[in-house]
C-alpha positions as CSV (number, residue, x, y, z in Angstrom):
1,X,17.3,17.6,-15.4
2,X,16.2,16.5,-18.8
3,X,12.6,17.4,-19.9
4,X,11.8,14.3,-21.8
5,X,12.1,10.6,-21.0
6,X,15.1,8.7,-22.5
7,X,14.4,7.7,-26.1
8,X,16.8,4.8,-25.7
9,X,15.5,1.6,-24.0
10,X,16.8,1.3,-20.5
11,X,17.2,-1.7,-18.3
12,X,15.7,-0.9,-14.9
13,X,15.8,-2.9,-11.7
14,X,12.8,-2.5,-9.4
15,X,13.2,-3.9,-5.9
16,X,9.6,-4.3,-4.6
17,X,9.2,-7.6,-2.7
18,X,8.1,-8.5,0.7
19,X,4.7,-6.9,1.2
20,X,1.8,-6.0,-1.1
21,X,2.3,-2.3,-0.2
22,X,5.7,-2.4,-2.0
23,X,5.0,-5.1,-4.5
24,X,1.9,-3.8,-6.3
25,X,3.2,-0.3,-6.8
26,X,6.4,-1.8,-8.2
27,X,4.4,-3.8,-10.6
28,X,2.5,-0.7,-11.7
29,X,5.7,1.1,-12.4
30,X,7.1,-1.9,-14.3
31,X,4.0,-2.0,-16.5
32,X,4.3,1.8,-17.2
33,X,8.0,1.5,-18.1
34,X,7.4,-1.4,-20.4
35,X,4.7,0.5,-22.2
36,X,7.3,3.2,-22.8
37,X,9.7,0.7,-24.4
38,X,12.0,0.1,-21.4
39,X,13.0,-3.2,-19.9
40,X,12.0,-3.5,-16.2
41,X,13.2,-6.4,-14.0
42,X,11.6,-6.9,-10.6
43,X,13.4,-8.1,-7.5
44,X,11.0,-9.9,-5.1
45,X,11.2,-12.1,-2.1
46,X,10.4,-15.8,-1.7
47,X,7.2,-15.0,0.2
48,X,3.9,-16.4,-1.1
49,X,2.5,-13.0,-1.9
50,X,5.4,-12.4,-4.2
51,X,5.2,-15.9,-5.8
52,X,1.5,-15.3,-6.5
53,X,2.3,-12.0,-8.2
54,X,5.0,-13.5,-10.4
55,X,2.6,-16.1,-11.6
56,X,-0.2,-13.6,-12.2
57,X,2.1,-11.1,-14.0
58,X,3.9,-13.7,-16.1
59,X,4.7,-11.1,-18.8
60,X,7.1,-9.4,-16.4
61,X,10.6,-10.6,-15.5
62,X,11.3,-11.4,-11.9
63,X,14.3,-12.4,-9.8
64,X,14.1,-13.5,-6.2
65,X,16.3,-12.2,-3.4
66,X,16.1,-13.0,0.4
67,X,13.5,-10.9,2.2
68,X,15.2,-9.0,5.1
69,X,13.5,-7.7,8.2
70,X,15.7,-5.7,10.6
71,X,15.6,-6.9,14.2
72,X,15.9,-4.5,17.2
73,X,19.4,-2.9,17.1
74,X,20.7,-4.7,20.2
75,X,19.0,-8.0,19.4
76,X,21.1,-11.2,19.3
77,X,19.7,-11.6,15.8
78,X,21.6,-8.6,14.5
79,X,24.8,-10.4,13.4
80,X,22.7,-12.8,11.3
81,X,20.8,-9.9,9.8
82,X,24.0,-8.1,8.8
83,X,25.3,-11.3,7.2
84,X,22.1,-11.7,5.3
85,X,22.2,-8.1,4.2
86,X,25.8,-8.6,2.9
87,X,24.8,-11.8,1.0
88,X,21.8,-10.1,-0.5
89,X,24.0,-7.1,-1.5
90,X,26.3,-9.5,-3.4
91,X,23.4,-11.2,-5.1
92,X,22.0,-7.8,-6.2
93,X,25.4,-6.8,-7.7
94,X,25.4,-10.1,-9.7
95,X,21.8,-9.4,-10.9
96,X,22.7,-5.8,-11.9
97,X,25.6,-7.1,-13.9
98,X,23.6,-9.9,-15.5
99,X,20.8,-7.6,-16.5
100,X,23.1,-4.8,-17.6
101,X,21.0,-2.4,-15.5
102,X,21.1,1.3,-16.1
103,X,18.9,2.3,-13.1
104,X,17.9,0.8,-9.7
105,X,14.6,1.8,-8.1
106,X,13.7,0.6,-4.6
107,X,10.0,0.7,-3.6
108,X,10.8,0.9,0.1
109,X,11.8,-1.2,3.2
110,X,14.9,-3.1,3.9
111,X,14.4,-5.2,0.8
112,X,15.3,-2.0,-1.2
113,X,18.5,-1.2,0.7
114,X,20.9,-3.9,-0.8
115,X,20.0,-3.3,-4.5
116,X,20.1,0.4,-4.2
117,X,23.5,0.4,-2.4
118,X,24.8,-2.1,-5.0
119,X,23.6,0.1,-7.8
120,X,25.2,3.2,-6.2
121,X,28.5,1.4,-5.7
122,X,28.4,0.4,-9.3
123,X,28.0,4.0,-10.5
124,X,24.3,3.8,-11.5
125,X,21.5,6.3,-10.8
126,X,19.4,5.1,-7.9
127,X,16.0,5.9,-6.5
128,X,13.9,5.0,-3.5
129,X,10.1,5.5,-3.2
130,X,8.4,6.1,0.2
131,X,4.6,6.0,0.4
132,X,4.2,7.0,4.1
133,X,3.8,10.4,5.7
134,X,6.5,9.4,8.2
135,X,9.3,7.6,6.2
136,X,10.7,4.4,7.8
137,X,14.3,4.1,9.0
138,X,15.2,1.8,6.1
139,X,14.2,4.4,3.5
140,X,15.9,7.2,5.4
141,X,19.1,5.1,5.3
142,X,18.7,4.1,1.7
143,X,18.2,7.7,0.7
144,X,21.9,8.4,1.3
145,X,22.8,6.5,-1.9
146,X,20.0,7.9,-4.1
147,X,19.9,10.3,-7.0
148,X,16.4,11.2,-6.0
149,X,13.9,10.3,-3.4
150,X,10.3,9.8,-4.6
151,X,7.5,10.3,-2.1
152,X,3.8,9.5,-2.1
153,X,2.8,12.3,0.4
154,X,4.2,15.8,0.7
155,X,4.5,15.3,4.5
156,X,7.4,12.9,4.0
157,X,9.7,15.5,2.3
158,X,11.1,17.1,5.5
159,X,12.4,13.7,6.6
160,X,15.0,13.7,3.8
161,X,17.0,16.9,4.4
162,X,19.6,17.7,1.8
163,X,18.2,15.2,-0.7
164,X,16.2,16.2,-3.7
165,X,12.7,14.8,-3.4
166,X,10.0,14.4,-6.0
167,X,6.3,14.2,-5.1
168,X,5.0,11.5,-7.3
169,X,2.2,9.8,-5.4
170,X,2.0,6.0,-4.9
171,X,1.0,3.8,-7.9
172,X,-2.3,1.8,-7.7
173,X,-2.8,-1.6,-9.2
174,X,-4.5,-1.4,-12.6
175,X,-7.6,-3.4,-11.6
176,X,-8.7,-0.7,-9.2
177,X,-8.9,1.9,-12.0
178,X,-11.9,0.1,-13.5
179,X,-14.5,-0.6,-10.9
180,X,-17.8,-2.4,-11.6
181,X,-21.1,-0.8,-10.8
182,X,-22.2,-1.2,-7.2
183,X,-25.0,-3.5,-8.3
184,X,-22.6,-5.8,-10.3
185,X,-20.1,-5.7,-7.4
186,X,-22.6,-6.8,-4.9
187,X,-23.9,-9.6,-7.1
188,X,-20.3,-10.8,-7.6
189,X,-19.7,-10.9,-3.9
190,X,-23.3,-12.2,-3.0
191,X,-24.1,-9.1,-1.0
192,X,-27.6,-7.6,-0.5
193,X,-28.7,-4.9,-3.0
194,X,-31.2,-3.2,-0.7
195,X,-29.1,-2.1,2.3
196,X,-26.3,0.4,2.9
197,X,-23.0,-1.4,3.0
198,X,-19.8,-0.8,5.0
199,X,-16.5,-2.5,4.1
200,X,-14.3,-3.3,7.0
201,X,-10.7,-4.2,6.2
202,X,-8.2,-4.4,9.0
203,X,-5.4,-5.8,6.9
204,X,-3.4,-9.0,7.6
205,X,-1.5,-7.6,10.5
206,X,-3.0,-6.8,13.9
207,X,-6.7,-7.0,13.0
208,X,-7.9,-9.2,15.8
209,X,-9.0,-6.5,18.3
210,X,-10.4,-4.4,15.5
211,X,-12.4,-7.3,14.1
212,X,-14.0,-8.1,17.5
213,X,-15.1,-4.5,18.0
214,X,-16.5,-4.1,14.5
215,X,-18.5,-7.4,14.8
216,X,-20.1,-6.1,18.0
217,X,-20.9,-2.8,16.3
218,X,-22.3,-4.5,13.3
219,X,-24.6,-6.8,15.4
220,X,-26.0,-3.7,17.0
221,X,-26.7,-2.1,13.6
222,X,-29.0,-4.5,11.7
223,X,-30.2,-1.9,9.1
224,X,-26.7,-1.8,7.6
225,X,-24.8,-4.6,6.0
226,X,-21.1,-5.1,7.0
227,X,-18.6,-6.8,4.8
228,X,-15.7,-7.8,7.1
229,X,-12.4,-8.9,5.5
230,X,-11.0,-10.5,8.6
231,X,-7.6,-11.9,7.4
232,X,-6.9,-15.6,6.9
233,X,-5.6,-16.3,10.4
234,X,-8.6,-14.6,12.2
235,X,-11.3,-15.8,9.8
236,X,-12.5,-18.8,11.8
237,X,-12.8,-16.8,15.0
238,X,-14.6,-13.8,13.4
239,X,-16.9,-16.1,11.5
240,X,-17.9,-17.7,14.8
241,X,-18.4,-14.2,16.4
242,X,-20.7,-13.2,13.5
243,X,-22.7,-16.4,13.5
244,X,-26.5,-15.7,13.3
245,X,-26.1,-12.1,12.3
246,X,-27.7,-11.8,8.8
247,X,-26.3,-8.3,8.2
248,X,-22.6,-9.5,8.4
249,X,-20.6,-11.2,5.7
250,X,-17.1,-12.4,6.8
251,X,-14.3,-13.2,4.3
252,X,-10.8,-14.4,5.2
253,X,-9.4,-12.9,2.1
254,X,-10.9,-11.0,-0.8
255,X,-9.4,-11.6,-4.3
256,X,-11.7,-9.1,-5.8
257,X,-11.0,-5.8,-4.0
258,X,-12.3,-3.8,-7.0
259,X,-15.8,-5.3,-6.3
260,X,-15.4,-4.9,-2.5
261,X,-14.6,-1.2,-2.9
262,X,-17.3,-0.6,-5.5
263,X,-20.0,-2.4,-3.4
264,X,-19.3,-0.2,-0.3
265,X,-21.0,3.0,0.7
266,X,-18.3,3.6,3.2
267,X,-15.1,2.0,4.5
268,X,-13.5,1.3,7.9
269,X,-9.8,0.6,7.5
270,X,-6.3,0.7,8.9
271,X,-4.1,3.6,7.6
272,X,-1.5,1.8,5.6
273,X,-0.2,3.9,2.7
274,X,-1.3,1.6,0.0
275,X,-4.9,1.4,1.4
276,X,-5.1,5.1,1.6
277,X,-3.8,5.5,-1.9
278,X,-6.5,3.2,-3.2
279,X,-9.2,4.9,-1.2
280,X,-8.2,8.3,-2.5
281,X,-8.3,7.1,-6.1
282,X,-11.7,5.6,-5.6
283,X,-13.0,8.4,-3.3
284,X,-14.7,6.7,-0.4
285,X,-15.9,8.1,2.9
286,X,-13.6,6.4,5.4
287,X,-13.1,5.9,9.1
288,X,-9.4,5.2,9.8
289,X,-8.2,3.1,12.8
290,X,-4.3,3.2,12.7
291,X,-2.6,0.0,13.6
292,X,-1.3,0.9,17.1
293,X,1.9,-1.1,16.9
294,X,3.1,0.1,13.5
295,X,6.8,1.1,13.4
296,X,7.1,4.7,14.7
297,X,3.3,4.9,14.8
298,X,3.6,5.8,11.1
299,X,-0.1,4.9,10.4
300,X,-1.2,7.7,12.6
301,X,0.9,10.1,10.6
302,X,-0.7,8.8,7.4
303,X,-4.2,9.2,8.9
304,X,-3.5,12.8,10.0
305,X,-2.5,13.7,6.4
306,X,-6.0,12.7,5.4
307,X,-8.1,14.0,8.4
308,X,-6.6,17.5,8.3
309,X,-8.3,18.1,4.9
310,X,-11.5,16.4,5.7
311,X,-10.9,13.3,3.7
312,X,-11.4,10.9,6.6
313,X,-12.2,10.5,10.3
314,X,-9.6,8.9,12.6
315,X,-10.0,7.2,15.9
316,X,-7.4,5.4,17.9
317,X,-8.1,1.8,18.4
318,X,-8.0,2.2,22.2
319,X,-10.7,4.9,22.0
320,X,-12.9,3.2,19.4
321,X,-16.5,2.3,20.6
322,X,-19.6,1.0,19.0
323,X,-21.1,4.5,19.4
324,X,-18.3,6.1,17.4
325,X,-18.6,3.5,14.6
326,X,-22.4,4.1,14.4
327,X,-21.8,7.8,14.4
328,X,-19.5,7.5,11.4
329,X,-22.0,5.2,9.6
330,X,-25.2,7.2,10.2
331,X,-23.9,10.8,10.4
332,X,-21.3,10.6,7.6
333,X,-21.9,7.7,5.2
334,X,-25.7,7.9,5.4
335,X,-25.8,11.7,5.3
336,X,-25.6,12.6,1.6
337,X,-24.0,16.0,2.1
338,X,-21.4,14.8,4.6
339,X,-20.6,11.8,2.6
340,X,-20.2,13.8,-0.7
341,X,-17.9,16.3,1.1
342,X,-15.6,13.6,2.4
343,X,-15.5,11.7,-0.9
344,X,-14.6,15.0,-2.7
345,X,-11.8,15.7,-0.2
346,X,-10.6,12.1,-0.6
347,X,-10.2,12.5,-4.4
348,X,-8.2,15.7,-4.0
349,X,-5.4,13.6,-2.4
350,X,-5.3,11.1,-5.3
351,X,-2.4,11.1,-7.8
352,X,-3.7,8.8,-10.5
353,X,-0.6,9.4,-12.7
354,X,1.8,8.2,-10.0
355,X,3.3,5.4,-12.1
356,X,3.8,7.7,-15.0
357,X,5.4,10.3,-12.7
358,X,7.9,7.8,-11.2
359,X,8.8,6.5,-14.7
360,X,9.3,10.1,-15.9
361,X,11.7,10.9,-13.1
362,X,13.8,7.8,-13.4
363,X,14.1,8.0,-17.2
364,X,14.9,11.7,-17.3
365,X,17.4,12.1,-14.4
366,X,19.4,8.9,-15.1
């Protein structure tokens, strides 16, 4: 392995579309590579989240490829999935030739499989990044064709036997590295300055039951303000549930997550890898409620990686009660010593140089 990045500019394909958890880390790596003089090209899906990103980051180069979600193995949709996979593979080969790529990096999921396999078949060095403690089936399959596997958490390494892994961490979008003051953040979001504040973010998937329970808990805790990011689909229902409660602010979507994090004294969240990466960088006392229907229950594995070192508290959604929410708020977030201890433990899990680490690996081993 070389000890220094390549001094020659490299053309690097980064497959990162489909979800924000893949997209934003991919953009962070692309920005890092470009600052080093390389030429990144991002492969994204036709989903709206990807289209918005391509507009926001207009200084980066994007190509679209079909987003692929694997159906159950014995589903009648499997033949169509395999055909789409083949068509995407062929398109990726064409893009690799067009861009004269030297390296292919996949940021995870089935969107990464076709470009990585295409790069491997064309004799390129290939890489896949996995941000979860329990890697998904797609990444474990993709890893067969990789020069290296890059992981966000050390707990993932045993799931890639016989393949060289590098612990790099997971990149965080640049805007979360420069948070406003709590006072400025609350002013930007029109939140009270004189109450403790809990941020509740259930994510866009599967937040309905969690939102209902947290609204009930917030109503019974008027001395604390709750900022609930309900998700666009559940926003009207949650707003109606919170009607009349002056200590609850409900948003369908928050375009200023830097302000939301900065405003909060504590956080209640799902245990997706990108959320945990952001929380560890910022250092927030957190109650984790893993999404119970996540593939292979991987969010519970993520949460345990944080709870075992005291960086968070975890409750299963089925076991969550108003009393447990209030205990976290009043005995952790509002207890200065307990809160400080959890925040310090959170920060020990942060790898703020993740984008640089990934860039270093793929430009020294290719």
